[in-house]
C-alpha positions as CSV (number, residue, x, y, z in Angstrom):
1,M,260.3,-47.1,50.8
2,S,259.8,-46.8,54.5
3,S,256.7,-47.8,55.7
4,T,256.1,-44.6,57.4
5,A,256.0,-42.6,54.2
6,E,252.7,-42.6,52.5
7,P,252.7,-42.8,48.4
8,I,253.2,-39.3,46.9
9,S,250.3,-38.6,44.4
10,A,251.0,-37.8,40.7
11,F,249.7,-34.3,41.4
12,G,252.2,-33.8,44.4
13,A,254.0,-31.0,42.6
14,Y,251.2,-28.8,44.1
15,N,251.1,-30.7,47.6
16,I,254.2,-28.9,48.9
17,G,253.0,-28.4,52.4
18,K,251.7,-32.0,52.8
19,Q,254.6,-33.8,51.3
20,S,257.9,-31.9,52.4
21,K,258.2,-33.6,55.6
22,R,258.0,-37.1,53.9
23,L,260.5,-36.2,51.4
24,Q,263.0,-35.0,54.2
25,K,262.7,-38.4,55.9
26,L,263.4,-40.0,52.2
27,T,266.7,-37.7,52.0
28,K,267.9,-39.0,55.1
29,K,268.0,-42.5,53.9
30,G,270.4,-41.7,51.0
31,N,268.0,-40.5,48.3
32,S,269.3,-37.6,46.0
33,L,266.0,-35.5,46.2
34,N,267.2,-32.0,44.9
35,K,263.9,-32.0,43.4
36,T,261.0,-34.3,43.3
37,I,257.4,-34.3,42.3
38,G,256.5,-33.8,45.8
39,G,259.1,-31.6,47.3
40,K,260.3,-27.9,46.5
41,I,263.1,-27.2,44.4
42,K,266.1,-26.3,46.2
43,K,267.8,-24.0,43.8
44,K,266.0,-20.5,44.3
45,I,266.0,-17.9,41.7
46,A,265.4,-14.4,42.6
47,R,262.1,-13.0,41.1
48,A,262.4,-10.7,38.3
49,P,261.3,-6.9,38.5
50,I,257.9,-6.5,36.8
51,P,258.4,-4.7,33.4
52,V,255.8,-1.9,32.6
53,Y,254.8,-1.0,29.3
54,S,253.0,2.2,28.1
55,Q,249.8,1.1,26.4
56,K,246.9,2.7,24.7
57,K,243.3,1.6,25.4
58,N,241.6,-0.3,22.6
59,E,238.9,1.8,20.9
60,A,236.0,-0.4,19.9
61,S,235.0,-0.2,16.3
62,N,233.3,-2.5,13.7
63,R,235.6,-5.4,12.8
64,K,236.3,-6.4,9.2
65,S,237.8,-9.8,8.5
66,A,240.1,-10.7,5.6
67,K,242.0,-13.8,4.5
68,G,244.8,-14.9,6.8
69,V,248.5,-14.7,6.0
70,R,250.1,-18.1,5.2
71,A,253.6,-18.9,6.6
72,K,256.3,-19.2,4.1
73,S,258.5,-22.3,4.0
74,L,261.4,-22.2,6.2
75,K,264.6,-21.3,4.6
76,K,268.2,-21.6,6.5
77,N,270.1,-18.6,6.7
78,N,273.6,-19.2,7.2
79,K,274.8,-15.6,8.2
80,M,275.6,-15.4,11.8
81,T,276.2,-12.2,13.6
82,N,277.2,-11.2,17.1
83,K,276.0,-7.6,16.6
84,R,273.5,-6.4,19.2
85,V,270.6,-4.7,17.4
86,N,268.8,-2.2,19.5
87,L,266.1,-1.2,17.1
88,K,262.5,-1.7,18.4
89,P,259.9,-3.2,16.1
90,H,257.2,-1.3,14.6
91,I,254.5,-2.6,17.0
92,K,251.8,-0.6,18.6
93,E,250.7,-2.2,22.0
94,Y,247.0,-1.4,23.4
95,K,245.8,-2.2,26.9
96,A,244.0,-0.3,29.6
97,G,245.8,-1.6,32.8
98,N,248.9,-3.9,33.3
99,S,249.9,-6.7,35.4
100,M,252.4,-9.1,34.8
101,I,252.3,-11.9,37.4
102,S,254.2,-15.0,37.9
103,G,253.2,-17.7,40.4
104,P,255.2,-19.8,42.8
105,S,258.3,-21.6,41.4
106,L,257.1,-25.2,41.2
107,N,258.6,-28.1,39.1
108,K,255.3,-29.4,37.5
109,K,257.0,-32.2,35.2
110,K,255.5,-35.4,36.0
111,Q,256.1,-39.0,34.5
112,K,253.4,-41.5,33.8
113,K,253.7,-44.8,35.8
114,K,253.1,-47.9,33.6
115,L,251.0,-50.7,34.9
116,K,251.4,-54.0,33.2
117,S,248.5,-56.3,33.5
118,P,247.4,-59.5,31.6
119,L,243.7,-58.0,31.7
120,K,244.8,-55.5,29.1
121,P,243.3,-57.5,26.3
122,L,239.7,-57.2,27.8
123,E,239.8,-53.4,27.5
124,Q,238.6,-53.4,23.9
125,E,235.8,-55.9,24.6
126,E,234.8,-53.6,27.5
127,K,234.7,-50.5,25.1
128,N,232.3,-52.6,22.9
129,N,229.9,-54.1,25.6
130,F,229.9,-51.3,28.3
131,E,226.1,-50.3,29.1
132,E,225.1,-46.7,28.5
133,G,222.7,-45.2,30.6
134,Y,221.7,-41.5,32.0
135,N,221.8,-42.5,35.5
136,E,224.8,-44.7,35.2
137,E,227.7,-43.9,37.9
138,Y,231.1,-45.0,37.7
139,M,232.9,-45.5,41.2
140,C,236.5,-46.1,42.0
141,V,237.5,-46.9,45.4
142,Q,241.2,-46.5,46.3
143,N,242.3,-47.7,49.7
144,V,245.6,-46.1,50.5
145,S,245.6,-47.5,54.1
146,S,247.0,-51.1,53.2
147,P,250.0,-52.1,55.1
148,K,253.5,-52.4,53.6
149,D,252.9,-49.3,51.5
150,E,250.7,-51.2,49.1
151,Q,247.2,-50.2,47.8
152,D,244.2,-52.1,47.1
153,I,242.4,-50.3,44.2
154,T,238.8,-51.4,43.5
155,V,236.5,-50.4,40.8
156,V,232.9,-50.7,41.6
157,L,230.4,-50.5,38.6
158,P,226.5,-50.8,38.5
159,R,225.8,-54.4,38.9
160,D,222.6,-54.5,36.8
161,N,222.7,-55.9,33.1
162,L,226.5,-56.4,33.5
163,T,227.9,-59.5,32.1
164,N,230.9,-61.5,33.6
165,K,233.0,-60.4,31.0
166,Q,232.2,-56.8,31.3
167,I,232.8,-57.0,35.0
168,A,236.2,-58.5,34.4
169,A,237.1,-55.9,31.8
170,S,236.2,-53.1,34.2
171,A,239.4,-54.1,36.2
172,T,241.5,-52.8,33.5
173,K,240.5,-49.3,34.5
174,V,242.6,-49.5,37.3
175,A,245.6,-46.8,37.1
176,L,248.1,-46.3,39.8
177,T,248.7,-43.0,41.1
178,N,252.0,-42.6,43.0
179,G,254.9,-40.4,43.2
180,A,258.4,-40.6,41.7
181,T,261.7,-39.7,42.8
182,K,265.1,-39.2,41.2
183,N,266.6,-42.2,43.0
184,K,266.5,-45.3,40.9
185,S,267.7,-47.4,43.5
186,L,264.2,-47.4,45.3
187,K,262.6,-50.8,45.3
188,T,259.8,-51.6,43.2
189,K,256.2,-51.4,44.7
190,E,253.9,-54.3,44.5
191,V,250.4,-53.1,43.8
192,A,247.4,-55.3,44.3
193,M,244.5,-54.7,42.0
194,G,241.4,-54.9,44.0
195,A,238.5,-57.2,43.4
196,I,235.4,-56.3,41.9
197,K,232.8,-56.3,44.6
198,K,229.3,-55.5,45.6
199,S,230.5,-53.1,48.4
200,P,233.7,-51.2,49.1
201,A,233.9,-52.4,52.6
202,S,234.5,-55.9,51.6
203,V,237.8,-55.4,50.0
204,K,239.5,-58.7,50.4
205,S,243.5,-59.2,50.6
206,K,245.5,-58.6,47.6
207,K,247.2,-62.0,48.0
208,K,244.1,-64.0,46.8
209,S,244.6,-65.4,43.3
210,T,242.3,-64.3,40.3
211,S,238.7,-65.6,40.6
212,N,237.1,-67.5,37.9
213,V,235.2,-64.9,35.8
214,S,232.0,-67.3,35.7
215,D,231.2,-66.4,39.3
216,A,228.1,-64.6,39.9
217,L,230.4,-61.5,41.2
218,P,233.7,-62.4,39.9
219,K,236.9,-61.2,41.7
220,V,239.9,-60.0,39.6
221,T,243.1,-59.8,41.6
222,E,246.3,-59.4,40.2
223,T,249.9,-58.5,41.7
224,T,251.9,-56.4,39.5
225,S,255.3,-54.9,40.0
226,V,255.5,-51.2,39.4
227,K,258.7,-49.3,38.8
228,F,259.4,-45.7,40.0
229,E,260.5,-43.9,37.1
230,P,262.8,-40.8,37.8
231,L,261.4,-37.2,37.4
232,S,262.2,-35.4,34.2
233,S,265.5,-33.6,34.3
234,Q,265.5,-29.7,33.9
235,S,266.5,-30.1,30.2
236,N,263.3,-32.1,29.7
237,V,261.2,-29.6,31.8
238,I,262.1,-26.7,29.4
239,R,260.8,-28.8,26.5
240,M,257.6,-29.7,28.1
241,N,254.4,-29.3,26.1
242,S,251.9,-27.4,28.1
243,I,248.9,-29.2,26.6
244,T,250.5,-32.3,27.6
245,E,251.0,-31.2,30.9
246,G,247.4,-30.2,31.3
247,K,246.2,-33.6,30.2
248,R,248.4,-35.3,32.8
249,T,246.9,-33.0,35.6
250,F,243.4,-34.0,34.2
251,E,244.6,-37.7,34.6
252,W,245.5,-37.0,38.2
253,L,241.9,-35.3,38.7
254,L,240.2,-38.6,37.1
255,N,242.3,-41.2,38.6
256,P,241.7,-44.2,37.9
257,V,239.5,-43.3,35.2
258,K,241.3,-42.9,31.9
259,V,240.8,-39.6,30.0
260,E,239.9,-41.2,27.0
261,D,237.0,-43.5,28.5
262,F,235.8,-40.2,30.3
263,F,235.3,-38.3,27.1
264,A,233.8,-41.2,25.3
265,K,231.3,-42.2,28.0
266,Y,230.5,-39.3,30.3
267,W,231.6,-35.9,28.7
268,E,228.3,-33.9,28.2
269,S,226.2,-36.8,28.5
270,K,226.2,-38.4,32.2
271,S,227.6,-38.1,35.7
272,C,230.8,-39.8,36.8
273,F,231.4,-40.6,40.3
274,I,234.8,-41.4,41.6
275,K,235.2,-42.5,45.2
276,R,238.7,-42.7,46.9
277,R,239.7,-43.9,50.3
278,Q,242.5,-41.0,50.3
279,S,241.2,-38.1,52.4
280,N,244.1,-35.8,51.7
281,Y,243.9,-36.3,47.9
282,F,242.8,-32.7,47.3
283,S,243.8,-31.2,50.8
284,H,246.7,-29.3,49.4
285,L,244.3,-27.0,47.4
286,I,242.2,-25.4,50.1
287,S,241.3,-26.0,53.7
288,F,239.2,-24.4,56.6
289,E,242.5,-22.9,57.9
290,A,243.7,-21.7,54.6
291,I,240.4,-19.7,54.1
292,D,240.7,-17.9,57.4
293,Q,244.2,-16.9,56.5
294,M,243.2,-15.7,53.0
295,L,240.5,-13.6,54.7
296,L,243.2,-12.1,56.9
297,Q,246.0,-11.4,54.5
298,N,243.9,-10.2,51.4
299,H,241.2,-7.5,51.0
300,L,238.3,-9.6,50.1
301,E,234.7,-7.9,49.6
302,F,231.3,-9.3,49.9
303,T,229.7,-9.8,46.6
304,K,232.7,-9.5,44.7
305,N,234.6,-12.2,46.5
306,I,232.4,-14.0,48.8
307,D,228.8,-14.7,49.0
308,V,226.9,-15.6,52.2
309,T,224.0,-17.8,51.3
310,S,221.1,-19.9,53.0
311,Y,218.4,-22.4,51.8
312,K,215.5,-23.0,54.4
313,N,212.0,-23.9,53.9
314,G,212.3,-23.8,50.1
315,K,213.7,-20.3,50.0
316,R,217.2,-19.5,48.8
317,E,218.7,-16.1,50.1
318,T,221.8,-14.1,49.7
319,L,222.8,-12.4,53.0
320,N,225.9,-10.4,51.8
321,P,226.7,-7.5,54.3
322,E,228.5,-4.5,52.7
323,G,232.3,-3.9,52.6
324,R,235.3,-6.1,53.4
325,A,234.9,-9.8,54.3
326,L,236.7,-10.2,57.5
327,P,236.8,-13.7,59.5
328,P,234.6,-12.5,62.5
329,T,231.8,-11.6,60.2
330,I,232.2,-14.6,57.9
331,W,232.4,-17.0,60.9
332,D,229.5,-15.4,62.4
333,H,227.2,-16.2,59.6
334,Y,228.7,-19.7,59.3
335,G,227.8,-20.3,62.9
336,Q,224.3,-19.2,62.2
337,G,223.9,-22.0,59.6
338,C,224.8,-20.0,56.4
339,S,227.0,-21.3,53.7
340,I,230.0,-19.5,52.4
341,R,230.9,-19.3,48.7
342,L,234.4,-18.0,47.6
343,L,234.5,-16.8,44.2
344,N,237.6,-17.2,42.1
345,P,239.8,-18.4,45.3
346,Q,242.4,-19.4,42.8
347,A,243.6,-15.8,42.7
348,F,244.6,-16.0,46.4
349,L,245.6,-19.6,46.8
350,P,248.8,-20.8,45.0
351,N,248.1,-24.6,44.8
352,L,244.8,-23.9,43.2
353,Y,246.1,-21.5,40.9
354,T,248.7,-23.9,39.7
355,L,245.9,-26.6,39.2
356,N,243.7,-24.2,37.3
357,S,246.4,-22.5,35.0
358,T,247.9,-25.9,34.2
359,L,244.3,-27.4,33.1
360,Q,243.2,-24.3,31.1
361,E,246.0,-25.0,28.4
362,Y,244.5,-28.6,27.9
363,F,240.7,-27.4,27.7
364,H,241.8,-24.0,25.8
365,C,239.1,-22.3,28.1
366,L,239.0,-20.5,31.4
367,V,239.0,-23.3,34.4
368,G,237.2,-21.5,37.0
369,A,236.7,-22.5,40.6
370,N,234.4,-21.6,43.4
371,A,234.7,-22.8,47.0
372,Y,231.7,-23.9,49.0
373,L,232.0,-24.0,53.1
374,T,228.7,-25.5,54.5
375,P,228.0,-26.1,58.3
376,P,226.6,-29.5,59.5
377,N,223.0,-30.3,58.5
378,S,222.6,-27.2,56.1
379,Q,222.1,-26.4,52.6
380,G,223.0,-23.1,50.9
381,F,221.6,-23.2,47.5
382,A,218.2,-24.3,45.9
383,P,218.1,-27.0,43.1
384,H,219.2,-25.6,39.8
385,Y,221.2,-26.4,36.8
386,D,224.5,-24.6,35.4
387,D,225.9,-23.6,32.0
388,I,229.3,-25.2,32.8
389,E,230.7,-28.7,33.2
390,A,231.3,-29.3,36.7
391,F,234.0,-31.1,38.7
392,V,233.0,-31.2,42.4
393,L,236.2,-32.1,44.5
394,Q,235.4,-32.7,48.1
395,I,238.0,-31.4,50.5
396,E,236.6,-31.8,54.0
397,G,233.6,-33.2,55.7
398,R,230.7,-34.9,54.0
399,K,227.8,-33.7,51.6
400,R,225.0,-35.6,50.1
401,W,224.6,-34.9,46.4
402,K,221.3,-35.3,44.4
403,L,221.2,-35.0,40.7
404,Y,218.0,-34.9,38.5
405,K,217.3,-35.3,34.8
406,P,217.0,-32.2,32.6
407,R,213.1,-31.6,32.8
408,Q,212.9,-31.1,28.9
409,P,215.0,-31.3,26.0
410,E,215.6,-27.6,25.6
411,E,217.3,-28.0,28.9
412,I,219.9,-30.4,27.9
413,L,223.4,-28.7,27.4
414,P,221.9,-25.2,28.1
415,R,224.0,-22.0,27.4
416,F,222.6,-20.3,30.4
417,S,222.1,-21.3,34.1
418,S,218.6,-21.8,35.4
419,R,216.4,-20.2,38.0
420,N,215.9,-21.8,41.3
421,F,213.7,-24.8,41.3
422,S,211.2,-25.9,43.8
423,Q,211.3,-29.6,45.1
424,E,208.3,-30.4,43.1
425,E,209.5,-29.3,39.9
426,I,212.6,-31.8,39.9
427,G,211.1,-35.0,40.5
428,K,213.2,-38.0,41.7
429,P,216.9,-38.1,41.8
430,I,218.9,-40.2,39.2
431,F,221.9,-40.1,41.7
432,E,222.3,-39.6,45.2
433,E,225.5,-40.2,47.0
434,V,227.6,-38.9,50.0
435,L,230.9,-37.3,48.9
436,Q,233.7,-37.6,51.5
437,P,237.2,-36.1,51.3
438,G,239.2,-37.3,48.2
439,D,236.0,-38.0,46.2
440,I,235.2,-36.4,42.9
441,L,231.8,-36.0,41.1
442,Y,231.3,-35.0,37.5
443,F,228.2,-33.9,35.9
444,P,227.3,-31.9,32.6
445,R,225.6,-28.6,32.4
446,G,221.7,-28.8,32.5
447,I,221.9,-31.6,35.3
448,I,219.8,-30.4,37.8
449,H,221.6,-30.7,41.5
450,Q,221.4,-29.8,45.0
451,A,223.7,-30.8,48.1
452,K,223.4,-31.0,51.9
453,T,225.6,-31.6,54.6
454,E,225.3,-34.8,56.7
455,P,224.3,-34.4,60.4
456,G,227.3,-33.8,62.5
457,Y,229.5,-33.1,59.4
458,H,230.4,-29.7,57.8
459,S,231.6,-29.7,54.2
460,L,234.1,-27.8,52.1
461,H,234.3,-28.4,48.4
462,L,235.7,-26.9,45.2
463,T,233.7,-26.8,41.9
464,L,235.9,-26.5,39.0
465,S,233.9,-25.2,35.7
466,V,235.1,-25.5,32.3
467,Y,233.5,-25.1,28.8
468,Q,231.2,-22.2,29.6
469,K,229.9,-20.9,25.9
470,Q,232.2,-23.0,23.9
471,S,229.7,-24.8,22.0
472,Y,228.8,-24.9,18.1
473,A,226.2,-22.7,18.8
474,D,228.8,-19.9,20.1
475,L,230.9,-20.6,17.2
476,L,228.0,-20.0,14.6
477,E,227.0,-16.8,16.5
478,K,230.5,-15.6,15.4
479,M,230.3,-17.2,11.9
480,V,226.8,-15.9,10.9
481,P,227.7,-12.2,11.0
482,L,230.8,-12.5,9.2
483,M,228.9,-14.5,6.5
484,L,226.3,-11.9,6.2
485,E,228.9,-9.1,5.9
486,K,230.9,-10.8,3.1
487,A,227.6,-11.8,1.1
488,I,226.2,-8.1,1.5
489,Y,229.6,-6.9,0.2
490,N,229.6,-9.3,-3.0
491,N,225.7,-9.4,-3.7
492,P,223.9,-6.4,-4.9
493,D,220.5,-8.2,-4.3
494,L,221.0,-8.1,-0.7
495,R,221.4,-4.4,-0.8
496,R,218.1,-3.7,-2.6
497,G,215.3,-1.8,-0.8
498,L,212.4,-3.5,0.6
499,P,208.9,-3.4,-1.3
500,L,206.8,-0.5,-0.1
501,Q,203.9,-2.9,0.8
502,C,206.0,-5.0,2.9
503,W,205.0,-3.3,6.1
504,H,201.4,-4.4,5.7
505,L,202.3,-8.1,4.9
506,A,204.8,-8.8,7.7
507,G,205.0,-8.4,11.5
508,I,203.0,-9.6,14.4
509,A,199.9,-8.1,13.5
510,H,200.1,-9.5,10.2
511,S,201.4,-12.8,10.9
512,S,198.0,-14.6,9.9
513,H,198.0,-12.7,6.5
514,G,197.6,-15.4,3.8
515,S,197.9,-13.3,0.7
516,K,199.8,-14.1,-2.3
517,E,201.9,-11.1,-1.7
518,R,203.1,-12.3,1.7
519,T,203.9,-15.7,0.2
520,S,205.9,-14.0,-2.4
521,L,207.8,-12.0,0.1
522,E,208.8,-15.2,2.2
523,K,209.9,-17.0,-0.9
524,K,212.3,-13.8,-1.7
525,V,213.8,-13.8,1.9
526,K,214.6,-17.5,1.6
527,Q,216.2,-17.3,-1.7
528,L,218.5,-14.4,-0.2
529,L,219.4,-16.4,2.6
530,N,220.4,-19.2,0.3
531,K,222.6,-16.9,-1.6
532,C,224.2,-15.8,1.6
533,M,225.2,-19.3,2.3
534,N,226.3,-20.2,-1.0
535,S,228.3,-17.1,-2.2
536,V,230.9,-17.2,0.9
537,D,233.8,-19.4,1.4
538,L,232.8,-21.3,4.7
539,T,236.4,-22.1,5.4
540,D,237.4,-18.5,5.6
541,V,234.7,-17.6,7.8
542,M,235.0,-20.4,10.1
543,D,238.7,-19.6,10.7
544,S,238.0,-15.9,11.5
545,A,235.1,-17.2,13.8
546,F,237.4,-19.4,15.7
547,D,239.9,-16.6,16.0
548,Q,237.1,-14.4,17.4
549,L,236.0,-17.2,19.9
550,A,239.4,-17.5,20.9
551,K,239.8,-14.0,22.0
552,K,237.5,-14.7,24.8
553,Y,239.8,-17.4,26.1
554,H,242.8,-14.7,26.2
555,R,240.6,-12.3,28.0
556,E,239.8,-14.7,30.7
557,A,242.6,-17.0,31.1
558,L,245.0,-16.9,34.2
559,P,248.3,-15.7,33.7
560,P,251.1,-18.4,33.0
561,E,252.7,-19.8,36.2
562,I,256.6,-19.4,35.5
563,L,258.9,-22.2,36.8
564,D,262.4,-21.7,38.0
565,T,263.9,-23.3,35.0
566,E,261.8,-20.9,32.7
567,K,262.8,-17.6,34.8
568,L,266.4,-18.2,33.4
569,R,265.0,-18.1,30.0
570,T,262.4,-15.6,30.0
571,I,261.8,-11.9,30.7
572,Y,260.8,-12.7,34.2
573,G,264.2,-13.9,35.1
574,S,266.2,-10.8,33.7
575,R,268.1,-8.1,35.5
576,S,268.8,-4.7,34.3
577,R,271.6,-2.7,35.7
578,T,273.6,0.9,35.1
579,N,277.0,1.5,34.1
580,E,279.3,4.4,35.4
581,H,277.4,6.7,32.9
582,G,274.1,5.9,34.3
583,E,273.0,4.1,31.0
584,C,270.6,1.0,31.6
585,L,272.3,-2.5,30.5
586,C,270.2,-5.5,29.7
587,D,271.5,-9.0,30.8
588,Y,270.1,-10.7,27.5
589,E,271.0,-10.3,23.8
590,I,269.1,-11.7,21.0
591,E,270.9,-12.9,18.0
592,E,270.1,-14.5,14.7
593,R,271.4,-17.9,16.0
594,T,269.3,-17.7,19.3
595,N,266.7,-20.3,19.5
596,V,263.1,-19.4,20.9
597,R,259.9,-21.1,21.3
598,L,256.2,-20.0,22.8
599,L,256.2,-19.9,26.5
600,R,252.9,-21.9,26.3
601,A,251.0,-23.5,23.6
602,N,248.0,-21.2,23.7
603,I,249.8,-18.1,25.2
604,L,249.0,-16.0,22.1
605,R,246.5,-15.9,19.2
606,L,247.1,-14.3,15.8
607,V,243.9,-12.6,14.7
608,E,243.2,-10.7,11.4
609,E,240.4,-7.8,12.1
610,E,239.7,-4.3,11.2
611,G,242.1,-4.8,8.2
612,K,245.2,-5.2,10.9
613,M,247.0,-8.2,12.1
614,R,246.9,-8.5,15.8
615,I,248.4,-10.9,18.6
616,Y,246.1,-11.3,21.5
617,Y,247.9,-12.7,24.6
618,Y,247.1,-13.5,28.4
619,S,250.8,-13.2,30.0
620,D,249.6,-9.8,31.4
621,N,246.2,-10.9,32.5
622,S,245.2,-10.5,36.2
623,K,244.3,-13.6,38.4
624,L,241.0,-11.8,39.1
625,F,238.5,-12.5,36.5
626,C,238.7,-10.4,33.6
627,E,240.1,-7.4,35.8
628,Y,241.8,-6.0,32.5
629,E,240.8,-5.0,29.1
630,P,242.0,-7.5,26.5
631,T,245.8,-7.2,25.6
632,F,247.0,-7.3,21.9
633,I,249.7,-5.9,19.9
634,E,249.6,-5.0,16.4
635,I,252.2,-6.3,13.7
636,K,252.9,-5.8,10.1
637,D,251.6,-8.0,7.5
638,T,255.2,-9.2,6.8
639,Q,255.6,-10.3,10.3
640,A,252.5,-12.5,10.6
641,A,254.2,-15.5,8.8
642,S,256.9,-15.5,11.5
643,V,254.3,-15.7,14.2
644,E,252.7,-18.5,12.4
645,V,256.0,-20.4,12.4
646,L,256.3,-20.1,16.0
647,I,252.7,-21.2,16.7
648,K,253.3,-24.3,14.4
649,S,256.7,-25.1,15.6
650,Y,255.6,-25.5,19.4
651,P,256.9,-27.2,21.4
652,E,260.1,-27.2,19.5
653,Y,262.4,-24.3,19.2
654,V,263.1,-22.2,16.3
655,S,266.4,-20.1,15.4
656,V,265.7,-16.5,14.9
657,S,267.4,-17.0,11.4
658,Q,264.7,-19.3,10.4
659,L,261.8,-16.7,10.6
660,P,260.5,-16.0,7.2
661,M,261.4,-12.4,6.9
662,E,264.0,-10.9,4.7
663,Q,265.8,-8.4,7.0
664,T,267.8,-9.9,10.0
665,E,267.1,-6.8,12.0
666,E,263.4,-7.2,11.5
667,K,263.6,-11.0,12.6
668,I,265.5,-9.7,15.8
669,D,263.1,-7.0,16.4
670,L,260.0,-9.2,16.5
671,T,261.5,-11.8,18.4
672,Q,262.8,-9.2,21.2
673,A,259.3,-7.6,21.3
674,L,257.5,-10.9,22.0
675,W,260.2,-12.1,24.2
676,E,260.0,-8.8,26.2
677,R,256.2,-9.4,26.7
678,G,256.8,-12.7,28.3
679,L,255.5,-14.6,25.3
680,L,258.8,-16.5,24.4
681,M,261.5,-18.6,26.1
682,F,265.0,-19.1,25.0
683,E,266.4,-22.6,24.8
684,K,269.4,-21.8,26.7
685,P,269.6,-19.7,29.9
686,F,270.5,-16.0,28.8
687,N,273.2,-15.2,31.4
């Protein structure tokens, strides 16, 4: 690789603007880069016309749950037919508002790079010995300015209470993040695993040999040859698993911390700080200039899309004008020392939309984002805690972050955000560090935090949010009403009238009543509660509660981004025309031998409610948060098993003939209905 070309990050698929020039240089040197992780796909497919469906608004009513329908075993049907069936399925569709949106055409398929190291056996020992602590921080410094396209990657851990073996084992956490090309002839890259040191500024040369682990601060330096593996072919892209892609994106976000280590040591328990010397790591997501263009090209409004805030003399204020947010007004407030908060900027920034829509498949929840632009030596928000798991991505400038322990046990992993705190209420910080471009900071919900720009530096950062109201408490809130409903239906004792004298035995005015009658009443209520728990099939109720909780995801999720190869196999690439008689002709035909699968692993949810089988889905969602009502279609009970087969078969393809229904026409009708709503894709291009 030329010394003028920087390494392409593993998330380079979303960094088109920054990497395209570098790829052109590689192409001139003989590389066949029709598509690369960092470049655009040369073959362009025209966008499909957006189909519009007539839909009815859902009328809210009391929901009744019943046992789900189990899928029948798959049976091969050897009957093949080329006959086109034009019958529509007996499906009703409900929705207020409609928007089928597809994002920019990007090839997101990425290959993992494998790093072989003699230090690997130390990993298990590290897992057993690593010290736990609330204020422990994990710092990973990646130096991308090394000569000859080589990288010194250093992992810096807290020195206190760490043994030599633990320090040596921490070197196994280094993971290489570079791009890949289709050209296998590229020379392998030698990567130096940096030394474990007290200060990132003291990184030594990679040519030094491994130090003795008995030293007070041992160095572990190992040079390893790393092979660039080719990008997956188009045939593999159409077989990709959206959950796996989401995990790979999360790996890029945390690099070099492993996802498994992150969940084992930090998730919902303590902060994780990853420091990089790669200032452009997140620069493709958003920038000062991108915000200016976003304001000009879109109709953004104060309060709905943008907040103007300030925090001075211990007082936090929102200074939103009314109406549209135009650049002169925004930059005037910014010039006066106010912070600018952009709400859900992924609706307007394509690369950020790609990131969030990919991650949401892995977390099975909305991956939200807010952007914060703060002038030098300023602070826009008072100390507080949030009800989300937060990932802070530093884009530009510098910002000093301070984290504080929850003040009391009930504030650990809270379900709601806090009020603003004064400085006297929060005590001393357990973490204080300046974030620079390319750095990322994670902290759990309930961690009090505040941030201020450094003198002479502005700051632009993104906060990604996940797992809002996705706890066991939220599940039980769905389960308990279902349990009570079933118990009341099955137990006459729960339907008996209250005793006449109970009104003078219970209530706030009678809480100190110590009579035998009150004691007897309490005993009776406890007995009935036990009957509720014991008379209900918890497994059945739990399944229904998870389905109800999943509906929240399908209401909030971003619509899927459609790749070029997917357009050739989905409704988004379909074209209709008319013949000489003015009749509409479609360019696709679904037959019994057609192979299909879900477009994404979590694109739909089969739910039984109000005595009906419904399919909730998010392909028609808006990029704006909850702009439309929930979207679902109703299907027959006999079709539910076929939907279950499609769900459980993903990411594999299923022949229409394999769907467990008796009539071939019914199989084709159901498949066509789901495909025309953007929920299915063909294995082969349809035209």
